[in-house]
C-alpha positions in Angstrom: -28.2 78.7 21.6 -29.0 82.1 20.0 -30.0 83.5 23.4 -26.7 82.4 24.9 -24.8 83.8 21.9 -26.5 87.1 22.4 -25.9 87.0 26.2 -22.2 86.5 25.7 -21.9 89.3 23.2 -23.8 91.6 25.6 -21.1 90.9 28.1 -18.3 91.6 25.7 -17.4 87.9 25.2 -16.8 86.4 21.8 -18.9 83.3 21.5 -17.3 79.9 20.7 -18.7 76.4 20.9 -17.0 75.8 24.2 -18.1 79.1 25.7 -21.7 78.6 24.6 -21.7 75.1 26.1 -20.3 76.2 29.4 -22.7 79.1 29.7 -25.7 77.0 28.7 -24.7 74.5 31.4 -24.4 77.2 34.0 -27.7 78.8 33.2 -29.6 75.5 33.0 -28.2 73.9 36.1 -29.0 75.9 39.2 -26.8 73.6 41.4 -23.9 76.1 41.5 -21.5 73.7 39.8 -17.7 73.5 40.1 -15.4 73.7 37.1 -14.8 70.0 37.4 -18.5 69.2 37.4 -19.0 71.3 34.3 -16.1 69.6 32.6 -17.4 66.1 33.5 -20.9 66.9 32.2 -19.7 68.5 28.9 -16.8 66.3 28.0 -18.8 63.4 26.6 -20.5 65.7 24.0 -17.4 67.8 23.4 -14.4 65.5 23.5 -12.0 68.3 22.5 -12.9 70.2 25.7 -10.1 70.4 28.3 -10.3 71.3 32.0 -8.1 74.3 31.3 -10.6 75.6 28.7 -13.4 75.3 31.3 -11.4 77.1 34.0 -10.3 79.8 31.6 -13.9 80.2 30.3 -15.3 80.5 33.8 -12.6 83.1 34.7 -13.6 85.1 31.6 -17.3 84.9 32.5 -16.6 86.2 36.0 -14.3 89.0 34.7 -17.1 90.1 32.4 -19.9 89.8 35.0 -21.6 87.1 33.0 -21.3 84.6 35.9 -20.7 84.7 39.6 -17.7 83.1 41.4 -18.9 81.8 44.8 -16.5 81.4 47.7 -19.1 80.2 50.1 -17.5 76.8 50.3 -14.1 76.9 52.0 -12.9 73.9 49.9 -14.3 74.4 46.4 -15.1 77.3 44.0 -18.6 77.2 42.7 -20.1 79.2 39.8 -23.6 80.7 39.3 -25.0 81.6 35.9 -27.6 83.8 37.6 -26.0 87.2 38.1 -29.1 88.9 39.5 -28.6 90.1 43.1 -29.5 87.3 45.5 -28.0 85.5 48.6 -26.8 81.9 48.8 -27.2 79.3 51.5 -24.6 76.6 51.9 -25.7 73.4 53.7 -22.9 72.2 56.0 -24.3 68.7 55.8 -24.7 67.9 52.1 -22.8 70.8 50.6 -25.6 71.9 48.4 -25.9 75.6 47.6 -29.3 77.2 47.4 -30.4 80.7 46.0 -32.2 82.9 48.5 -34.0 85.9 47.1 -33.4 89.2 48.8 -36.7 91.0 49.5 -35.6 94.6 50.0 -32.5 95.1 47.9 -32.9 98.9 48.0 -32.0 99.1 51.7 -28.6 97.6 51.2 -25.8 100.2 51.5 -23.8 100.9 48.4 -21.6 103.6 50.0 -20.2 103.8 53.6 -18.4 106.9 54.6 -15.4 107.2 52.2 -15.8 103.7 50.9 -17.5 102.7 47.6 -18.7 99.2 47.5 -18.3 97.4 44.2 -19.3 93.9 45.2 -21.6 92.4 47.8 -21.8 88.7 48.7 -24.4 87.5 51.1 -23.8 84.0 52.3 -25.7 81.9 54.8 -24.5 78.6 56.2 -26.4 76.0 58.2 -28.3 72.8 57.5 -31.0 72.1 55.0 -34.2 70.4 56.3 -33.1 67.0 55.2 -29.6 67.3 56.8 -31.0 68.8 60.0 -33.4 66.0 60.4 -30.6 63.4 59.8 -28.4 65.3 62.3 -31.1 65.3 64.9 -31.8 61.6 64.3 -28.1 60.7 64.7 -27.9 62.7 67.9 -30.9 60.9 69.4 -29.4 57.5 68.4 -26.1 58.3 70.0 -27.7 59.1 73.4 
């Protein structure tokens, strides 16, 4: 809890019970949860928590670069407590999101002609091994 308190302060965020709980959930669950998933997980232990508080807290985290807002899924916003530079893979079968390390981060362009890049999102989409095997099995069965 002290580490989370310090982390929030380092990002210019005043810690509160709710903010600490949301950040600890984000940082300990590498599943790239949605706001609703976070609310559902935390509500039993914090009955005064509201969905609005979770949404506002996540928005604050993103604005202060304490969390990432992922738009990889066309239907749902996901959040990532790991703000280090990495890519994401979205499985079109099960909807899981996986972190993918980027080997040579120094070769990515940060300036192009007269443009200055302030954000970079690298998203991959496809099928995880389990979903690909299931997809191939279903295709074989339908033939």
